[in-house]
Structures are given as C-alpha cells and as structure tokens.
C-alpha positions in Angstrom: 31.8 10.7 43.4 32.4 14.1 41.8 30.2 15.4 39.0 33.1 15.5 36.8 33.9 12.0 36.8 30.5 10.3 36.5 28.4 10.6 33.4 24.8 9.8 33.8 22.5 8.8 31.0 18.8 9.1 31.9 16.5 6.3 31.3 12.9 5.8 32.6 10.7 2.7 33.2 7.8 1.9 35.3 9.4 0.7 38.6 7.7 -0.1 42.0 9.7 0.8 45.1 9.3 -0.9 48.4 10.7 -1.3 52.0 11.9 -4.3 53.7 11.8 -3.6 57.3 11.4 -7.1 59.4 13.8 -9.9 59.8 11.4 -12.3 58.2 11.2 -10.0 54.9 14.6 -10.0 54.9 14.8 -13.8 55.0 12.4 -14.0 52.3 14.3 -11.7 49.9 17.1 -14.2 50.1 16.6 -15.9 46.7 16.0 -12.6 44.9 18.8 -10.9 46.3 21.1 -13.9 45.4 19.8 -13.9 41.8 20.5 -10.1 41.4 23.9 -10.6 42.7 24.5 -13.3 40.2 22.8 -11.4 37.3 24.9 -8.3 37.5 28.0 -10.5 38.1 29.0 -8.7 41.3 32.3 -9.4 42.4 31.9 -7.8 46.0 31.2 -10.4 48.7 30.4 -7.6 51.0 27.3 -6.8 49.1 26.2 -10.5 49.2 23.1 -11.7 51.2 25.3 -14.3 52.8 27.7 -11.6 54.3 25.0 -9.1 55.2 22.5 -11.3 56.6 24.8 -12.9 58.7 26.3 -9.4 59.8 22.5 -8.4 60.7 22.1 -11.6 62.7 25.1 -10.8 64.8 25.1 -7.1 65.0 21.7 -5.7 64.2 20.0 -6.5 67.5 19.3 -2.7 68.3 19.1 -1.5 64.8 16.0 -1.3 62.4 16.2 -2.6 58.8 15.3 -0.1 56.1 16.1 -2.1 52.8 14.9 -0.3 49.7 13.9 -2.5 46.8 12.9 -1.6 43.2 11.0 -3.9 41.1 10.1 -4.0 37.4 6.7 -4.5 35.8 7.2 -8.4 36.2 7.8 -8.0 39.9 11.4 -8.8 39.5 13.9 -7.3 41.9 16.1 -5.1 39.7 17.8 -3.0 42.6 18.1 -2.7 46.1 19.8 -0.3 48.8 21.0 -2.4 51.9 20.2 0.0 54.7 19.4 0.0 58.2 19.0 2.6 61.1 21.0 2.5 64.3 21.7 4.8 67.3 25.2 6.4 67.4 27.4 8.2 69.7 26.6 9.4 73.2 23.7 11.4 71.9 22.3 8.3 70.6 21.2 10.1 67.2 19.8 7.9 64.4 22.1 7.1 61.5 20.7 5.7 58.2 23.6 3.7 56.9 24.7 0.6 55.0 24.2 -2.9 56.5 27.7 -4.2 57.3 29.2 -0.8 57.9 30.8 -1.4 61.4 33.0 -4.1 63.2 33.7 -6.3 60.1 35.7 -4.3 57.6 33.2 -4.1 54.8 34.8 -2.2 51.9 33.4 -0.9 48.6 30.0 -0.5 50.0 27.3 0.1 47.5 23.7 -0.3 46.1 23.0 -3.5 44.0 21.6 -2.4 40.6 20.8 -4.2 37.4 22.1 -2.6 34.3 18.7 -2.0 33.1 18.0 0.6 35.7 18.9 4.1 35.0 19.4 7.2 37.0 15.7 8.4 37.0 14.7 5.1 38.3 17.3 5.2 41.1 15.9 8.4 42.1 13.0 6.3 43.6 15.4 5.3 46.4 16.0 8.9 47.6 12.1 9.4 47.6 11.6 6.2 49.8 14.5 7.3 52.1 12.8 10.8 52.5 9.3 9.2 53.1 11.0 7.4 56.1 12.6 10.5 57.4 10.7 10.4 60.7 12.7 7.3 61.3 16.4 8.6 61.0 18.3 11.9 61.9 21.1 11.8 59.4 22.5 9.7 56.5 26.2 8.0 56.8 27.0 5.8 53.5 30.3 4.6 54.7 33.4 3.3 52.5 31.6 4.0 49.1 33.7 3.9 46.0 34.2 7.3 44.3 32.9 5.8 40.9 29.7 4.3 42.4 27.0 5.8 40.0 24.2 4.8 42.3 25.7 6.6 45.3 26.2 9.5 43.1 22.6 9.7 41.8 21.5 9.1 45.4 23.4 12.1 46.4 22.3 14.3 43.7 18.8 13.3 44.2 19.0 14.1 48.0 20.5 17.4 47.5 17.7 18.4 45.1 15.3 17.6 47.8 17.0 20.1 50.1 19.7 17.9 52.1 23.3 19.1 52.4 25.9 16.4 51.6 29.7 15.9 52.6 31.9 13.7 51.2 35.1 12.7 53.0 38.0 10.2 52.6 37.6 7.1 54.9 40.3 4.8 53.6 42.5 3.6 50.7 42.3 0.1 48.9 45.6 -0.8 47.1 44.9 -3.1 44.3 46.4 -4.4 41.0 45.5 -6.2 37.7 47.0 -9.6 37.5 49.1 -10.5 34.6 48.6 -13.6 32.5 51.8 -15.3 33.7 53.7 -15.8 36.8 56.9 -14.7 35.0 55.0 -11.4 34.3 54.2 -11.2 37.8 57.6 -11.2 39.0 59.0 -8.9 36.4 56.7 -6.2 37.7 58.3 -6.1 41.0 61.6 -4.4 41.7 64.8 -6.3 41.2 65.8 -5.5 44.8 62.7 -6.7 46.1 63.1 -10.0 43.9 66.5 -10.7 45.4 65.3 -10.1 48.9 62.5 -12.6 48.2 65.0 -15.2 47.0 67.1 -14.7 49.8 64.6 -15.1 52.5 63.2 -18.1 50.7 66.5 -19.6 50.9 66.9 -18.8 54.4 63.6 -20.2 55.3 64.1 -23.5 53.6 67.0 -24.0 55.7 64.8 -23.9 58.7 62.8 -26.9 57.7 60.5 -28.3 54.9 58.5 -25.2 53.4 55.2 -26.1 52.0 52.4 -24.0 50.7 48.5 -24.8 50.6 45.3 -23.4 49.6 42.0 -24.5 51.4 38.9 -23.9 49.3 36.6 -26.6 50.5 34.9 -27.7 53.7 35.9 -28.9 56.2 39.5 -28.8 55.2 39.2 -25.1 55.5 38.1 -24.9 59.0 41.5 -25.9 60.6 43.3 -23.5 58.4 40.9 -20.8 59.6 41.5 -21.6 63.2 45.4 -21.5 62.5 44.9 -18.1 60.9 43.1 -16.8 63.9 45.7 -18.1 66.2 48.6 -16.4 64.3 46.8 -13.3 64.0 46.3 -13.2 67.7 50.0 -14.1 68.4 51.3 -11.3 66.0 49.1 -8.6 67.6 50.1 -9.8 70.9 53.7 -9.8 70.3 53.1 -6.0 69.0 51.4 -5.1 72.1 48.5 -4.0 69.8 44.8 -4.5 69.4 43.0 -5.9 66.4 39.6 -5.3 65.2 39.3 -9.0 64.0 39.8 -10.2 67.6 36.9 -10.1 70.2 34.0 -12.6 71.0 31.4 -10.9 68.8 33.5 -10.4 65.9 35.0 -14.0 66.1 31.5 -15.5 66.5 30.4 -13.6 63.3 33.4 -15.0 61.3 33.2 -18.6 62.6 29.5 -18.5 61.1 30.0 -16.6 57.9 33.2 -18.4 56.9 31.4 -21.7 56.5 28.7 -19.7 54.4 31.3 -18.2 52.4 33.3 -21.4 51.6 30.1 -23.2 50.7 29.6 -20.4 48.2 32.9 -20.8 46.8 34.1 -17.1 48.2 36.4 -18.0 50.8 39.6 -19.4 50.9 42.5 -19.8 53.2 46.1 -19.9 52.2 49.0 -21.2 54.4 52.7 -21.6 54.8 54.0 -24.3 56.5 57.7 -25.3 57.9 58.0 -28.8 58.8 54.3 -29.2 59.1 53.8 -26.1 61.5 52.0 -23.2 60.1 53.9 -20.1 60.2 51.7 -17.8 58.1 48.1 -17.9 57.0 45.9 -15.6 54.7 42.2 -15.3 54.8 41.0 -14.1 51.4 37.7 -13.4 49.6 37.0 -14.5 46.1 34.3 -13.7 43.5 34.0 -13.6 39.7 37.7 -13.5 39.1 38.6 -10.7 41.8 40.6 -11.9 44.9 40.5 -9.8 48.0 43.0 -9.9 50.8 40.9 -9.9 53.8 43.0 -10.8 57.0 46.5 -12.1 57.8 48.2 -13.9 60.5 51.9 -14.4 61.0 54.1 -16.4 63.6 56.4 -13.6 65.2 59.2 -15.9 65.3 59.3 -16.4 61.5 58.8 -12.6 60.6 62.6 -12.3 60.0 62.1 -14.5 56.9 59.4 -12.3 55.4 57.1 -15.2 55.6 54.1 -12.7 54.7 55.9 -11.8 51.6 56.5 -15.3 50.9 52.8 -16.1 51.2 51.8 -13.4 49.1 54.1 -14.4 46.3 52.4 -17.8 46.3 48.9 -16.2 46.7 49.3 -14.1 43.6 50.9 -17.0 41.6 48.3 -19.3 42.5 45.5 -16.7 41.8 47.1 -16.3 38.2 46.9 -20.1 37.8 43.2 -20.1 39.0 42.3 -17.3 36.4 41.7 -14.5 38.8 42.3 -11.0 37.1 42.3 -8.6 39.9 44.0 -8.5 43.4 42.6 -6.2 46.1 44.5 -5.4 49.4 41.1 -3.7 50.8 41.7 -1.0 53.3 44.8 0.4 54.6 47.9 1.9 52.8 50.7 0.0 54.5 54.0 0.3 52.7 54.3 -3.4 51.9 51.1 -3.6 49.7 52.9 -1.2 47.2 55.7 -3.8 46.5 53.1 -6.0 44.9 50.4 -3.4 43.2 50.6 -0.1 41.7 47.1 1.2 41.9 44.4 2.3 44.8 41.0 3.4 45.2 39.9 5.9 47.8 36.7 5.1 49.5 34.5 7.9 51.1 31.9 8.5 53.7 28.8 10.2 52.1 27.0 11.9 54.7 23.6 14.0 54.2 22.0 16.3 56.7 18.7 18.2 56.9 17.6 21.3 58.9 16.1 19.4 61.7 17.6 20.1 65.0 18.8 16.4 65.6 20.4 16.4 62.1 22.2 19.8 62.3 23.6 18.4 65.9 24.7 15.2 64.1 26.7 17.4 61.5 28.3 19.4 64.2 29.2 16.6 66.1 30.9 14.7 63.0 32.6 17.8 62.1 34.0 18.5 65.6 35.1 14.9 65.9 37.0 14.9 62.7 38.7 18.3 63.5 39.9 16.7 66.8 41.3 13.6 64.9 43.2 15.9 62.5 44.5 18.0 65.4 45.8 15.0 67.1 47.4 13.7 64.0 49.3 17.2 63.4 50.4 17.1 67.1 51.8 13.6 66.7 53.9 14.7 63.6 55.1 17.8 65.3 56.9 15.9 68.0 59.8 13.1 67.5 58.7 9.6 67.6 60.8 9.0 70.8 58.5 11.5 72.9 55.3 9.8 71.9 56.9 6.2 72.4 56.2 4.4 75.9 59.4 2.7 76.8 59.6 -0.1 79.5 
C-alpha cells in the first residue's frame, strides 16, 4: 500500500454517496451487493454479502453499522465500504473497522468497487467517513492487501484531510498459481518431498482402504463438516492448544454460514478416509477459480502418515481438474505451506488517527501494546526453548 507500488489514474463522474446504518437497510442491500460482487468477478468470499451479513448477525449486537455506498446517475450501486463501529479494549474506545474483522479469520479485506469508479470518486468514501467522525474515535482497517487501490486512495484522502496513518504488517498469506496438469504440480515440489509423499502413502495404504472425497453439495457436505470439526478439536486437544475455530459463538456462526456458502457454490469439504473412518478433513472456500484453504482437521493417531499432506496433494490435483487457477493458504506462514506454494502476500493493519483526545489515546494504547508484544517475542527468542517449555 505504498505510493511507489500503486499508480492511480484519476477519473471523475457524478456519484452519490450514502450510509447504511440499520439492520433493515443492510438486508435491503442484499440484491445490489450480490450483483456488484458478481459484476466485478470478486473471488474473495470474505467480502460477500453471505459471509458479512452472517457475521453481523452473530457478532454485531454491540456494534453500529456504517456501510458507505456509492451510486451512479442511474442509482446503481457501484462501490461500497463494508464498515461498522465497535468499542474496543478496556477504555471502550470506538473503532471504525471492516465488517468481519474479528473472530472468524477473514483475510484480504477491502472495499467492493466497480471498475468504472476512479480514485476521485472513491474519495467520497473518505468524506462520508469524516462526516461521521462524531461516531468513532479512530479507524482500523484490518488485514488489507498491500496492492489494494481502494484502501490506498482512502488512506491518502484521509491524510489530506489531516489524519495521521500507520501501516503495520498483520499476517502473511502463502499462495501459488496452479499449473494446468497434475504432472506439472508434482514436478514443482522437491524430489525429496515427492519421495516422502510416496513413502507415507504406501504406509497409509497398509493401514486399510484409503479413499478421498470432495463434498460440494448439500446435504452431503454437512456430515463432512461435522467430521472436520471433530478432527480439528481432537488435534488441538492432543496438542494442549487453543483454537480460534472452537467455541460456541464461532461454531454457531460456521454452522449457519456453511450452508449458505455451500448453496452459493463457495464452500467445500475434502476428506481422507481409511477403512471408512475420516482421518483428515479440509474446509475450503472457492470462488471464481480461486481456492482458499480455510481450516483443517487431522486425527492425531494418523499424523505419522502425513495425512495432512496426503489430503493437500489430493486437494490440489482435484482443484486442477476442476479448473481452479490459484490456491491460497490464507493467514499463517507455517513451514509446511512452502512445500506446495512459492509466493506470499503480506496483509496490513491500516490505522488512522486525528487530534481528538480519544484518538490520541487510541494511538498511544495501540503503540504500547505492539511494543510489549515485540518485547515478549524478543525475550522468548533470547532464552533456550527448554527454559520456556512446561514439562509434566
């Protein structure tokens, strides 16, 4: 999102800006939101009405909607900024952020913008946000891609109006372009890893009948989703670790949104079975030839057979057969991902502050919290792992 990486070409047209602030207005926006999503060939399910409206229904009770819309002279929706206001932290300061920015791991957050809308037009969103300044204390647009033109225009416009911006890395999303054939896919990975896959696959077949399956239709996908959740919980329990995917509120959200996404053709479950028992499962999002790895589950008893990689190999081969052109692991730079893909995108937190007391306090609080996290990380690296590990 740096000035050197984005070239903007100014265009101007007569657009009208508005604000959606009630639940009923949000629901009424559904057909237009979906039309715009299709019109711009958006491949990011996290920006869909289906995902964000369900998120708002489950997690927006204490927040306030501030969705900014842009319409052309025919009153057609040509851009929207899916924003809301929520109180954050012990001081309960009012943050203006993206819908879906907490609890469910939404990545690549952005504005939805038709190609006919230029930077001058997008500047209207900044003006509307500033007109609503009495409602918020600071702005935090989380997990934005660096190459987002809309977010870049928003930042520049806000800076011109006197706000101070900060841009800090939030996470990394490894990804890769898929080849046209399965043979090309296997040729891309190292020979050592290929041998390891064959060895583990042979050992797994000796345990029983090995089957792979993909579920893209309702209701067959529902039992597979339940298996995914069971395996995910089992794995994290085995590791004595906590997962953001587990918990009554998050699970309720996914139970509801999953069916909606399956009906839209955007969600699928892939599983690996041994003698009919599910030992690995993957929850994936798919839209416009892009496939996203959202969540996984593995039976700890079968981890020695690398069932996660076995399922990944099947996933990528199946994705190639179905015509997908990109595979995105989403957030997290775990080493196993680099065995399959060779690129990554860095996502950022874009924050904006003004000179009001509450905004200055928010900036100081966020800066202090970040410094403490960095100090903790540096301290952990300075000690041997054995001193930091709790032994039974």
